[in-house]
Backbone bond lengths (Angstrom), bond angles and torsions (degrees), N, CA, C in turn:
res aa  C-N    CA-C-N  psi(-1)  N-CA   C-N-CA  omega(-1)  CA-C   N-CA-C  phi
1 M - - - 1.480 - - 1.534 110.07 -
2 S 1.318 117.68 127.01 1.443 121.73 -177.98 1.530 111.67 -115.27
3 L 1.289 115.92 160.90 1.463 124.67 -177.21 1.521 108.58 -120.44
4 L 1.305 115.68 129.09 1.479 123.22 178.00 1.523 109.93 -99.25
5 V 1.331 116.29 131.79 1.450 120.75 174.16 1.514 107.51 -131.63
6 V 1.337 114.81 135.57 1.471 123.44 176.48 1.522 109.65 -126.12
7 G 1.347 115.62 128.15 1.485 119.19 179.44 1.487 113.25 172.01
8 S 1.291 116.38 -159.42 1.429 122.34 -172.38 1.536 112.73 -80.52
9 V 1.328 114.30 139.55 1.442 121.77 170.36 1.535 104.32 -124.79
10 A 1.347 116.23 130.12 1.442 118.68 -163.22 1.506 112.24 -145.57
11 I 1.322 113.33 167.54 1.448 123.63 167.00 1.516 109.00 -105.44
12 D 1.331 117.94 124.27 1.480 121.90 -177.97 1.501 111.30 -109.86
13 N 1.307 114.76 140.87 1.457 122.86 169.11 1.548 107.60 -118.82
14 V 1.318 115.76 114.34 1.471 120.30 -169.61 1.537 110.83 -118.60
15 Q 1.322 113.78 130.30 1.491 121.59 177.60 1.501 108.52 -117.87
16 T 1.315 118.44 124.47 1.476 123.13 175.93 1.543 107.23 -115.07
17 P 1.338 117.63 174.70 1.454 117.19 -179.72 1.531 114.63 -62.79
18 T 1.319 117.69 -14.71 1.494 119.31 -176.47 1.509 114.39 -119.35
19 A 1.336 119.10 -12.10 1.495 120.04 -173.99 1.508 108.97 -159.10
20 R 1.311 113.57 168.66 1.474 121.58 174.06 1.546 108.20 -140.89
21 R 1.332 116.08 136.40 1.431 121.79 176.74 1.504 109.69 -132.37
22 D 1.310 116.23 133.32 1.470 122.52 -177.21 1.516 110.02 -115.26
23 N 1.363 113.23 157.47 1.483 121.96 175.19 1.499 112.06 61.19
24 L 1.312 118.94 38.14 1.429 122.76 175.61 1.513 110.14 -81.22
25 L 1.299 117.25 148.63 1.481 121.99 172.74 1.519 108.14 -71.01
26 G 1.312 117.06 118.19 1.459 120.97 -176.54 1.501 111.27 -136.95
27 G 1.332 115.01 -165.48 1.467 121.26 179.85 1.538 109.67 108.66
28 S 1.305 115.87 147.84 1.459 120.48 -176.14 1.523 110.98 -64.84
29 A 1.322 118.25 -45.32 1.458 119.89 -178.76 1.501 112.52 -68.26
30 T 1.348 118.06 -28.52 1.419 122.34 179.85 1.529 112.94 -68.98
31 H 1.347 115.31 -50.06 1.462 120.37 177.11 1.491 110.93 -62.43
32 F 1.333 116.24 -41.37 1.477 120.53 176.89 1.533 111.44 -58.05
33 S 1.348 114.86 -49.81 1.464 118.62 -176.33 1.473 113.68 -62.12
34 Y 1.327 116.35 -43.30 1.479 118.16 -177.44 1.538 109.51 -66.06
35 A 1.339 117.48 -41.06 1.499 120.37 178.45 1.522 109.97 -63.51
36 A 1.316 118.13 -45.67 1.450 120.74 -178.42 1.503 114.18 -65.25
37 S 1.361 115.99 -26.59 1.482 121.37 -174.85 1.526 112.15 -66.99
38 F 1.335 118.96 -14.42 1.455 120.70 173.98 1.509 111.86 -70.06
39 F 1.355 116.73 -16.42 1.452 119.53 -172.34 1.533 113.32 -120.74
40 T 1.306 118.95 -26.86 1.460 121.92 -173.29 1.519 111.76 -157.99
41 S 1.327 116.27 170.32 1.454 119.88 174.91 1.534 109.36 -77.59
42 V 1.310 117.39 142.12 1.434 122.87 -175.76 1.519 112.59 -124.06
43 R 1.295 116.60 137.97 1.439 121.36 173.98 1.514 107.67 -113.07
44 L 1.334 114.70 122.16 1.480 121.83 -173.30 1.519 111.61 -106.01
45 V 1.310 117.59 130.88 1.468 122.93 176.37 1.556 106.26 -119.76
46 G 1.317 116.08 121.67 1.442 120.59 178.42 1.524 109.35 -163.78
47 V 1.355 115.37 -174.59 1.446 117.97 -178.24 1.568 106.97 -142.43
48 V 1.332 112.96 140.27 1.508 119.80 177.79 1.512 108.21 -135.20
49 G 1.324 115.78 172.23 1.418 121.13 -179.00 1.542 112.65 -100.09
50 E 1.297 114.20 -174.37 1.472 119.36 -178.30 1.532 110.22 -70.88
51 D 1.355 115.46 -21.11 1.464 120.22 -179.15 1.550 111.87 -80.60
52 W 1.296 117.59 0.10 1.491 121.41 -175.59 1.545 109.96 -65.00
53 P 1.312 118.78 124.75 1.479 120.66 -179.97 1.532 110.38 -68.19
54 A 1.336 115.51 130.63 1.494 117.65 -179.41 1.538 112.59 -63.63
55 Q 1.365 114.24 -27.11 1.501 116.18 -178.03 1.528 111.16 -67.10
56 H 1.364 118.23 -22.18 1.452 119.88 177.25 1.524 109.11 -68.65
57 T 1.312 116.35 -44.75 1.466 119.86 177.92 1.543 110.59 -60.10
58 R 1.309 115.31 -45.52 1.471 119.04 -179.29 1.551 109.78 -60.85
59 M 1.307 117.97 -38.06 1.458 119.12 179.28 1.515 111.45 -62.74
60 L 1.309 118.06 -38.43 1.447 121.97 177.36 1.521 109.85 -67.73
61 Q 1.301 116.93 -43.42 1.437 121.78 -178.06 1.536 111.43 -66.51
62 D 1.333 116.18 -33.89 1.457 119.30 176.55 1.535 112.42 -63.87
63 R 1.336 117.28 -21.54 1.472 121.36 173.75 1.514 112.03 -86.02
64 G 1.304 117.85 2.29 1.464 121.47 -179.00 1.510 112.77 83.49
65 I 1.301 117.40 12.67 1.498 121.40 -178.86 1.533 106.96 -80.36
66 D 1.347 114.33 128.68 1.506 120.69 178.37 1.496 108.70 -78.30
67 T 1.337 118.03 111.12 1.460 121.99 -178.43 1.531 112.96 -102.74
68 S 1.289 116.69 17.34 1.483 119.17 -178.85 1.557 110.03 -67.41
69 G 1.343 118.29 -14.91 1.440 122.05 175.25 1.506 112.99 -94.19
70 L 1.350 117.43 7.69 1.484 122.36 178.16 1.502 108.15 -91.03
71 T 1.310 118.67 108.86 1.483 122.21 -177.09 1.545 109.75 -92.08
72 Q 1.317 115.40 135.66 1.429 121.62 174.21 1.522 110.24 -108.79
73 V 1.333 116.67 122.22 1.473 122.53 -175.76 1.509 109.69 -91.08
74 A 1.307 118.78 118.06 1.449 122.40 177.53 1.520 111.45 -62.02
75 G 1.312 117.22 129.56 1.461 120.89 179.16 1.518 114.23 81.40
76 G 1.349 116.56 -7.13 1.475 119.33 -179.46 1.521 113.19 -91.12
77 E 1.318 116.82 171.59 1.450 122.99 178.26 1.519 108.84 -120.66
78 T 1.311 116.06 145.36 1.475 123.82 -175.70 1.501 109.84 -75.84
79 F 1.308 115.53 145.75 1.481 123.91 173.18 1.536 107.56 -50.20
80 T 1.319 117.63 130.19 1.455 120.85 179.68 1.542 109.87 -130.95
81 W 1.314 114.48 135.71 1.478 120.70 177.37 1.525 108.73 -125.49
82 T 1.368 114.15 136.07 1.455 120.27 176.00 1.516 107.61 -126.24
83 G 1.344 116.42 127.85 1.476 119.51 -176.41 1.527 111.59 -144.71
84 R 1.313 113.25 161.00 1.488 120.44 -179.71 1.502 108.59 -131.52
85 Y 1.336 115.57 131.01 1.479 122.34 179.21 1.472 110.50 -92.48
86 E 1.361 114.91 144.30 1.456 120.93 175.92 1.565 109.10 -79.08
87 P 1.333 118.42 167.66 1.465 120.47 -178.26 1.550 114.25 -56.73
88 N 1.357 117.50 -27.48 1.448 117.49 178.45 1.523 113.97 -76.95
89 M 1.338 118.32 -6.58 1.446 126.18 174.67 1.562 112.41 65.13
90 N 1.315 115.77 7.56 1.479 120.29 174.86 1.542 110.28 -102.87
91 D 1.296 116.22 -43.51 1.458 121.47 -178.91 1.499 111.07 -88.69
92 R 1.329 116.62 139.71 1.474 119.48 179.74 1.485 108.89 -140.61
93 E 1.351 115.80 156.28 1.396 124.72 176.36 1.512 111.15 -115.91
94 T 1.326 117.28 126.06 1.447 120.28 175.85 1.538 109.25 -79.69
95 L 1.290 117.05 117.07 1.467 121.64 -177.09 1.553 112.39 -87.67
96 D 1.316 115.04 -32.70 1.470 118.06 -178.34 1.530 108.14 -161.62
97 V 1.327 115.46 140.99 1.458 121.82 175.06 1.500 107.58 -135.09
98 Q 1.312 116.82 125.92 1.460 123.67 176.89 1.538 107.21 -121.84
99 L 1.351 117.00 99.04 1.476 119.54 -175.99 1.525 111.02 -65.60
100 N 1.305 117.13 -37.85 1.456 122.33 179.48 1.520 111.92 47.51
101 V 1.315 122.17 -126.59 1.466 122.79 -175.33 1.488 112.77 -63.48
102 F 1.365 117.26 -25.41 1.457 117.69 -178.17 1.549 110.87 -72.54
103 G 1.339 116.50 -16.59 1.455 119.36 179.90 1.515 112.46 -66.08
104 T 1.319 117.45 -24.68 1.465 121.86 -179.91 1.535 111.34 -115.81
105 F 1.282 116.02 21.18 1.466 123.38 -178.51 1.535 108.67 -61.50
106 D 1.346 116.72 119.53 1.488 123.03 -179.56 1.522 107.92 -143.92
107 P 1.338 116.07 75.28 1.479 119.49 -167.77 1.535 114.90 -70.02
108 E 1.281 113.81 140.74 1.492 122.74 167.00 1.527 105.86 -108.58
109 L 1.298 119.65 119.50 1.457 121.88 -177.47 1.506 110.31 -70.53
110 P 1.374 117.21 138.50 1.463 120.67 170.47 1.565 109.53 -59.68
111 A 1.283 115.50 151.94 1.452 119.72 -173.00 1.513 114.47 -52.72
112 D 1.352 118.20 -43.73 1.448 121.47 -177.36 1.521 111.22 -73.62
113 Y 1.354 117.30 -23.84 1.469 119.38 177.36 1.521 111.23 -71.26
114 R 1.308 118.48 -25.23 1.454 122.49 -177.49 1.535 111.80 -66.46
115 E 1.321 116.54 -18.09 1.460 120.57 -179.55 1.498 113.33 -87.83
116 A 1.356 117.81 2.36 1.476 120.20 -178.52 1.516 111.76 -58.06
117 Q 1.342 114.23 137.16 1.471 120.14 -178.38 1.563 110.91 -94.17
118 Y 1.319 115.64 -24.09 1.460 120.80 179.16 1.546 107.83 -119.20
119 V 1.307 116.34 121.75 1.473 122.05 -172.86 1.498 110.89 -128.07
120 F 1.338 115.19 131.64 1.477 120.38 171.89 1.513 110.20 -123.08
121 L 1.305 115.18 124.74 1.465 122.32 176.51 1.513 108.20 -97.26
122 A 1.347 116.68 95.35 1.449 120.04 -179.97 1.518 108.72 -65.88
123 N 1.323 115.48 166.01 1.457 120.31 -174.23 1.521 113.50 -47.37
124 G 1.330 114.75 128.69 1.460 119.02 -178.83 1.536 109.20 -175.15
125 V 1.317 114.97 -177.41 1.461 120.56 179.11 1.518 110.44 -63.82
126 P 1.338 118.89 126.95 1.467 120.50 -175.58 1.516 113.90 -57.62
127 A 1.316 119.06 -37.76 1.467 120.53 179.50 1.495 111.37 -65.62
128 V 1.358 117.04 -35.97 1.455 120.36 176.45 1.549 110.72 -71.62
129 Q 1.308 116.74 -38.54 1.461 120.35 176.59 1.529 109.72 -59.93
130 R 1.309 117.07 -42.00 1.480 121.08 -176.54 1.539 108.68 -70.31
131 K 1.311 116.95 -37.05 1.490 120.52 177.87 1.534 110.17 -63.24
132 V 1.323 116.17 -42.74 1.435 120.77 176.97 1.528 110.78 -60.09
133 L 1.317 116.15 -47.76 1.450 120.72 -178.49 1.521 110.88 -59.22
134 S 1.321 117.79 -37.68 1.466 121.83 -178.91 1.518 112.10 -65.73
135 Q 1.332 116.06 -18.87 1.487 119.56 -178.93 1.550 112.02 -85.39
136 T 1.343 117.23 -14.71 1.463 120.41 179.22 1.505 109.69 -83.55
137 T 1.343 115.48 136.88 1.448 118.53 -172.17 1.501 114.31 -113.63
138 Q 1.371 118.69 -15.29 1.455 120.43 -174.54 1.540 112.70 -130.28
139 R 1.281 116.47 25.45 1.470 119.11 -172.34 1.497 110.49 -70.21
140 K 1.373 114.22 140.52 1.450 122.90 172.93 1.548 110.20 -100.21
141 L 1.340 115.69 -34.18 1.465 119.84 -178.06 1.503 109.56 -143.06
142 A 1.364 114.88 126.84 1.441 121.13 178.03 1.504 109.76 -125.17
143 V 1.325 116.37 124.14 1.483 122.50 -176.32 1.535 106.28 -130.09
144 A 1.308 115.81 144.37 1.474 122.01 179.92 1.513 112.50 -131.17
145 D 1.275 116.32 156.96 1.480 123.84 170.40 1.527 108.20 -111.57
146 T 1.320 118.23 161.59 1.439 119.77 176.30 1.523 109.08 -151.69
147 M 1.344 118.01 -175.81 1.479 120.66 -177.28 1.505 109.35 -150.98
148 D 1.342 113.92 169.88 1.465 120.28 -175.99 1.533 112.56 -60.21
149 L 1.322 118.53 -33.83 1.469 120.85 179.96 1.489 111.63 -56.23
150 W 1.325 116.40 -47.17 1.507 120.24 -177.69 1.503 110.51 -71.81
151 I 1.316 116.62 -32.46 1.497 118.94 179.07 1.510 110.66 -62.97
152 T 1.346 116.15 -38.92 1.485 118.98 -174.17 1.545 111.76 -89.67
153 T 1.346 119.01 -24.37 1.488 118.72 -174.16 1.514 112.02 -111.98
154 Q 1.339 119.37 -21.63 1.453 120.77 -175.25 1.492 112.60 -135.38
155 R 1.339 113.25 47.93 1.493 118.71 -172.73 1.521 112.52 -64.09
156 D 1.303 117.24 -38.39 1.481 117.97 -179.96 1.501 112.50 -62.66
157 D 1.305 116.40 -44.36 1.469 120.37 178.83 1.499 111.44 -65.49
158 L 1.347 115.70 -36.68 1.488 118.09 177.63 1.532 111.46 -66.49
159 N 1.346 115.78 -41.27 1.462 119.38 177.21 1.532 111.97 -60.43
160 A 1.330 115.83 -40.34 1.472 119.17 178.24 1.498 110.82 -65.07
161 L 1.332 117.13 -40.09 1.472 121.41 -179.99 1.540 109.41 -62.00
162 M 1.289 117.12 -44.95 1.501 121.22 -174.34 1.507 111.59 -58.75
163 N 1.320 117.34 -30.37 1.452 119.33 178.61 1.522 113.47 -68.84
164 D 1.377 115.41 -17.40 1.468 119.37 -178.63 1.528 111.73 -99.06
165 L 1.341 118.35 -3.59 1.443 120.92 -172.35 1.512 113.21 -96.84
166 D 1.376 113.07 152.39 1.468 118.79 166.42 1.515 111.89 -86.50
167 G 1.351 115.63 -35.30 1.451 118.81 -179.54 1.510 111.51 -145.02
168 L 1.344 115.74 151.61 1.464 123.01 177.19 1.527 108.53 -128.98
169 V 1.325 115.41 133.69 1.444 121.50 178.18 1.539 108.57 -115.28
170 L 1.340 117.38 130.85 1.462 120.65 -180.00 1.511 107.24 -155.32
171 N 1.329 116.86 165.10 1.454 117.42 179.36 1.518 112.37 -92.55
172 D 1.361 117.31 177.33 1.430 120.04 -171.55 1.536 112.59 -64.81
173 S 1.320 116.95 -42.14 1.471 118.56 -178.84 1.534 110.81 -67.47
174 E 1.293 117.45 -33.62 1.506 120.74 177.70 1.540 109.88 -68.78
175 A 1.318 117.32 -39.57 1.450 120.96 178.69 1.551 110.82 -62.59
176 K 1.301 114.85 -41.02 1.485 120.31 179.18 1.551 108.58 -66.77
177 L 1.299 117.35 -41.93 1.483 122.10 -179.45 1.503 110.65 -65.15
178 L 1.316 116.28 -42.57 1.487 121.24 -176.89 1.515 111.79 -67.68
179 T 1.325 117.88 -32.89 1.456 121.31 -175.64 1.521 116.12 -106.18
180 G 1.311 115.57 -16.56 1.460 119.61 -178.67 1.505 114.90 73.77
181 T 1.360 114.86 23.88 1.487 119.13 178.89 1.488 109.39 -128.68
182 E 1.328 117.02 145.55 1.464 122.12 178.55 1.527 112.25 -86.68
183 N 1.317 117.96 -15.64 1.467 121.95 -178.34 1.521 109.00 -84.08
184 L 1.340 116.52 114.97 1.448 119.69 -173.86 1.523 113.33 -67.07
185 V 1.322 118.41 -31.85 1.454 121.71 176.96 1.523 110.03 -64.46
186 A 1.323 115.22 -47.84 1.462 119.45 177.47 1.537 110.89 -63.85
187 A 1.329 116.04 -40.34 1.448 120.74 179.63 1.540 110.94 -62.84
188 G 1.310 117.45 -45.08 1.471 120.87 -179.63 1.498 112.30 -57.59
189 H 1.323 115.92 -46.42 1.467 119.93 179.33 1.527 111.35 -68.07
190 A 1.305 116.77 -35.47 1.474 120.09 -179.45 1.548 110.87 -66.77
191 V 1.340 115.00 -38.90 1.458 117.96 178.39 1.533 110.20 -67.54
192 R 1.309 117.53 -38.26 1.459 121.42 179.97 1.558 108.69 -64.49
193 E 1.271 116.84 -35.49 1.490 119.04 178.71 1.533 112.52 -69.03
194 M 1.336 115.93 -10.79 1.482 119.68 177.46 1.523 111.83 -80.95
195 G 1.359 117.62 -7.94 1.449 116.75 177.72 1.516 115.91 148.63
196 P 1.334 122.00 -47.08 1.437 123.26 -177.76 1.511 112.65 -62.43
197 R 1.362 117.69 146.52 1.458 121.65 175.41 1.520 111.46 -71.48
198 F 1.330 117.84 -30.27 1.450 121.83 174.23 1.529 110.40 -143.55
199 V 1.310 114.27 156.11 1.470 122.00 -178.77 1.535 107.85 -131.04
200 I 1.310 117.48 137.92 1.448 121.38 174.97 1.508 108.27 -123.00
201 I 1.324 116.68 124.21 1.471 123.09 178.52 1.511 107.84 -104.45
202 K 1.353 115.09 118.04 1.435 120.36 178.03 1.535 110.22 -83.14
203 K 1.334 115.94 135.99 1.454 120.87 -175.25 1.565 111.28 -121.83
204 G 1.320 116.94 21.37 1.465 119.91 178.14 1.493 112.57 60.82
205 E 1.358 116.12 -125.85 1.451 120.78 -176.66 1.523 113.08 -65.55
206 H 1.367 117.23 -6.51 1.477 121.60 178.28 1.483 113.22 -103.64
207 G 1.341 119.51 11.35 1.414 120.30 173.59 1.513 115.03 91.06
208 A 1.292 117.42 -142.36 1.478 120.47 -176.61 1.549 109.33 -150.57
209 M 1.368 114.68 153.53 1.445 121.44 178.94 1.513 109.99 -116.19
210 F 1.338 117.99 140.49 1.446 122.96 179.67 1.518 111.37 -115.23
211 F 1.311 114.65 138.19 1.479 120.88 179.55 1.511 109.34 -134.12
212 S 1.362 113.90 126.98 1.463 120.44 167.72 1.529 106.69 -137.28
213 E 1.314 116.64 -176.96 1.481 118.09 -178.20 1.502 111.30 -63.10
214 H 1.339 116.73 -31.25 1.471 119.17 -172.71 1.522 113.79 -114.01
215 E 1.325 118.84 -8.53 1.448 121.20 -175.35 1.534 112.18 -137.25
216 T 1.327 114.03 141.52 1.470 121.52 170.74 1.513 106.69 -139.91
217 Y 1.316 117.35 126.36 1.456 121.06 178.08 1.493 112.32 -154.68
218 V 1.343 114.70 166.28 1.473 121.34 179.86 1.509 109.19 -119.66
219 M 1.341 116.89 132.20 1.448 121.24 171.72 1.529 107.86 -103.49
220 P 1.308 119.85 115.63 1.483 118.68 -178.50 1.500 111.75 -72.46
221 A 1.326 116.29 156.25 1.450 121.17 175.54 1.505 110.15 -69.07
222 Y 1.336 116.12 154.30 1.444 120.92 174.33 1.540 107.55 -77.67
223 P 1.330 117.38 132.72 1.483 119.67 -175.19 1.548 110.84 -68.88
224 T 1.296 115.92 101.89 1.444 122.72 -176.75 1.534 108.61 -108.12
225 P 1.317 119.77 110.88 1.478 120.38 -175.48 1.507 112.88 -78.30
226 K 1.320 119.93 -19.71 1.469 122.72 -176.03 1.515 111.34 -113.72
227 V 1.288 118.65 93.71 1.474 123.50 178.04 1.520 107.49 -99.36
228 I 1.363 114.96 111.92 1.463 120.51 -177.77 1.520 111.23 -97.47
229 D 1.344 115.79 -44.58 1.472 120.14 -176.69 1.523 108.80 -155.06
230 P 1.324 119.83 110.76 1.458 122.41 -177.85 1.522 112.94 -79.40
231 T 1.315 120.06 -3.14 1.452 121.84 -177.11 1.540 110.96 -58.55
232 G 1.303 116.76 126.77 1.451 122.27 177.56 1.510 114.40 83.89
233 A 1.337 117.12 6.63 1.481 117.67 -178.69 1.512 110.02 -63.22
234 G 1.324 117.90 -42.81 1.479 120.75 -176.72 1.553 109.60 -67.15
235 D 1.286 117.27 -36.46 1.497 120.88 178.57 1.560 108.04 -70.39
236 S 1.331 117.44 -38.10 1.451 118.03 178.50 1.510 110.85 -67.62
237 F 1.327 116.92 -36.83 1.475 121.18 175.14 1.533 109.52 -56.65
238 A 1.345 114.93 -49.49 1.483 119.59 -177.64 1.515 109.93 -65.84
239 G 1.334 118.70 -36.63 1.447 122.28 178.31 1.526 112.89 -65.13
240 G 1.338 117.26 -44.80 1.419 120.92 177.05 1.551 112.24 -60.85
241 M 1.353 113.86 -45.09 1.444 119.06 178.25 1.498 113.64 -61.03
242 M 1.328 116.10 -54.82 1.478 120.22 -179.22 1.529 113.16 -65.19
243 G 1.330 115.97 -33.94 1.449 118.44 177.65 1.529 113.05 -62.64
244 Y 1.310 114.51 -42.57 1.473 120.62 178.96 1.514 110.48 -65.29
245 L 1.363 117.18 -43.84 1.456 120.85 -179.39 1.537 110.50 -62.16
246 T 1.354 115.51 -39.02 1.453 117.71 179.27 1.526 110.22 -69.73
247 E 1.316 117.66 -39.51 1.455 120.35 177.83 1.533 111.88 -60.04
248 Q 1.327 116.38 -41.97 1.465 120.97 -179.63 1.493 112.31 -79.36
249 D 1.332 117.71 -20.54 1.445 124.84 -177.73 1.526 112.28 55.01
250 R 1.288 115.25 43.15 1.467 121.17 173.29 1.514 107.73 -162.03
251 F 1.335 116.69 160.79 1.452 119.42 -179.58 1.537 110.71 -145.99
252 D 1.348 114.16 43.71 1.463 120.37 173.15 1.520 107.33 -67.14
253 P 1.369 117.98 168.87 1.468 120.22 -175.26 1.516 114.17 -57.20
254 E 1.340 118.62 -40.45 1.455 119.59 -177.74 1.558 110.50 -68.67
255 T 1.300 116.26 -39.04 1.485 120.96 179.32 1.515 109.80 -68.12
256 L 1.311 118.69 -40.61 1.450 122.44 177.16 1.518 111.43 -60.11
257 K 1.328 116.99 -42.33 1.495 119.74 -179.93 1.489 109.80 -65.24
258 T 1.332 118.29 -45.00 1.458 120.69 177.15 1.535 111.97 -61.99
259 A 1.351 116.62 -39.89 1.465 121.63 178.16 1.547 110.31 -61.02
260 M 1.321 117.45 -41.34 1.475 119.03 176.03 1.502 112.33 -61.33
261 A 1.357 115.95 -38.89 1.453 118.15 178.31 1.529 111.11 -61.85
262 Y 1.356 116.36 -43.63 1.439 118.53 176.58 1.509 111.99 -61.25
263 G 1.328 116.66 -37.18 1.450 119.66 178.65 1.530 111.10 -64.26
264 V 1.311 117.79 -39.86 1.475 123.33 176.68 1.481 109.19 -60.78
265 L 1.344 118.60 -42.06 1.449 121.40 -175.00 1.539 112.51 -73.44
266 V 1.324 118.24 -41.72 1.441 119.86 176.34 1.514 109.98 -62.03
267 A 1.310 118.06 -41.42 1.452 120.82 178.28 1.536 110.81 -62.53
268 S 1.312 116.53 -34.00 1.467 118.79 179.71 1.510 112.62 -67.65
269 F 1.338 117.31 -30.23 1.480 120.30 172.65 1.550 110.08 -73.88
270 N 1.356 115.91 -39.91 1.443 119.84 -177.18 1.511 113.41 -54.80
271 V 1.339 116.96 -39.26 1.501 120.38 -174.89 1.494 112.25 -75.90
272 E 1.310 117.90 -9.13 1.484 121.33 -174.40 1.551 111.66 -85.40
273 G 1.300 119.33 5.47 1.482 122.51 174.68 1.489 110.30 -157.48
274 F 1.337 116.38 166.26 1.454 120.98 175.91 1.529 110.74 -69.72
275 G 1.335 114.96 139.24 1.461 119.30 175.48 1.500 112.31 55.33
276 L 1.317 116.49 -126.31 1.470 121.86 178.84 1.543 113.60 -102.90
277 E 1.316 116.73 12.14 1.436 120.58 -174.72 1.526 113.50 -58.82
278 R 1.310 116.98 -41.85 1.461 118.36 -177.97 1.513 110.65 -72.21
279 L 1.295 118.65 -39.13 1.471 121.05 179.17 1.526 110.57 -63.62
280 Q 1.332 117.96 -28.78 1.457 121.44 178.71 1.550 110.39 -69.16
281 E 1.327 118.04 -20.83 1.434 122.08 -175.22 1.513 113.53 -89.48
282 I 1.365 119.09 -15.31 1.430 121.48 -168.96 1.563 110.61 -105.16
283 T 1.280 115.69 168.61 1.470 123.75 173.60 1.522 111.38 -126.30
284 R 1.311 116.39 175.08 1.453 118.59 174.78 1.499 112.52 -61.05
285 D 1.333 117.55 -32.68 1.445 121.09 177.47 1.534 111.68 -62.13
286 D 1.343 117.93 -36.23 1.456 119.00 176.32 1.516 112.02 -66.69
287 I 1.296 117.35 -35.11 1.453 120.75 177.46 1.519 109.68 -68.21
288 E 1.328 116.54 -42.04 1.486 119.72 179.57 1.531 110.33 -63.88
289 K 1.293 117.49 -40.90 1.461 120.64 178.21 1.533 110.17 -60.07
290 R 1.300 116.22 -44.37 1.467 119.72 178.85 1.531 109.77 -67.87
291 M 1.307 118.42 -30.28 1.448 121.09 177.98 1.549 110.57 -66.32
292 R 1.328 115.48 -39.36 1.465 119.75 177.76 1.544 110.07 -63.75
293 D 1.301 116.84 -40.69 1.455 120.40 176.00 1.540 111.32 -64.68
294 Y 1.327 114.67 -41.05 1.479 119.93 -179.20 1.495 111.48 -65.05
295 R 1.337 117.07 -43.90 1.481 120.22 177.01 1.518 110.79 -59.43
296 Q 1.314 116.43 -42.63 1.449 120.18 -179.83 1.541 111.94 -64.99
297 M 1.327 113.13 -37.74 1.481 120.67 179.17 1.544 110.65 -62.83
298 L 1.354 116.36 -34.33 1.471 119.96 -172.28 1.548 111.23 -93.27
299 S 1.327 119.61 -7.51 1.452 120.24 -178.91 1.516 109.19 -91.44
300 F 1.345 113.66 140.46 1.512 119.81 178.51 1.495 108.75 -153.77
């Protein structure tokens, strides 16, 4: 069973209160893919420029990620993001964004990718996300991420997309913006009523909230004392969750809750290093050990 992800592949330049790292492998689809690869095989669709370092592709391939859907545009430049985190490591300022080849990203899925049963639409233009979804022919579960930019500038396209989704993932400020309410419980249910069967609201260091017709619950974050770089934490959360669901090949309520826990744990590793550096150091056994600790932490 394989998992298809479509979204941004980028070069990140990250500044924190204590350090700066440039030319990191970043992007929503990249963080998602690497996190999901601990659980299942992943097919990645994205676009990069001629400046894209070949070692980045090799790093993904070494994790068993299928990069045949990663297009390199001759003469183009790769999507680049530069940001600075505040001392609380939750708030950040985007210093520069160069969409470059990602600005005209309009993917056509390879023939074998169209048969994917588990699909994740990483953050991107809603109309493009919907076009990608229309190309999949055998999907069992389709989940998407979004952001405040699309909520404010492409609301109609986002509304149309939500009618085609099984699940939507967004953060707390985006949920409030989308629904016009400050109460996250009310916001979660309101988003679900817009179309998705379930909604997950990411709350950063406070974990995540789940909403379906019959269930509402909160998964707390794993207590991580060393936060080095939060970039990609939300994408890693989604990757861990979707990777586990694909591995299990089911998404009943109990499996969904366990999948969210795995998402929380993979994200907790992600923030312990710049870019994907920490995830490169761990194995599935490390995740399972943290899962045992997490289960013990939540039992009373």
